[in-house]
C-alpha angles and dihedrals in degrees: 000000000000118000116252116245113246116239116242100229095177135357105303095356119107127181140182126223107029121205097041122227125196109270095024120137102230122203117206125192119194126201097158134126096297091054090045089052088055096243114197092224133008128199131197108228106202144169143153136250133012094306094038090238112212108002128209133199110214120191112237126217119239116233128209092257091059095256124121129230140192137170126208140170116249106230108171131060098227133070119324109218128189148160134169138249135180131222090267089057095250109150136214101196100153092262091307094312096094118193122283131183128184113241112222122212096213088244108140093191113118118228 
């Protein structure tokens, strides 16, 4: 089976699947400024909802092309928010805006 192409959701940020449904395993690929600066390690900093709730820092895996990747399970039906940091605590947070994607429940009922 051929691999699906990841959607570029912002410059240097790729995701699959998009849109995101509760329970999905989401794969994120990062080619942003930390990758361009040849960071030794990159972490996905993520949380849910308007206040991010409990945040996690997930180590990403470096690929041969210099990009970084991680997969995680989407566990809350709200917004999924993330940014990136390296091991020297340099951040790529989209100029303070971060990245945020609405998590769908799969419920087709209109409200």
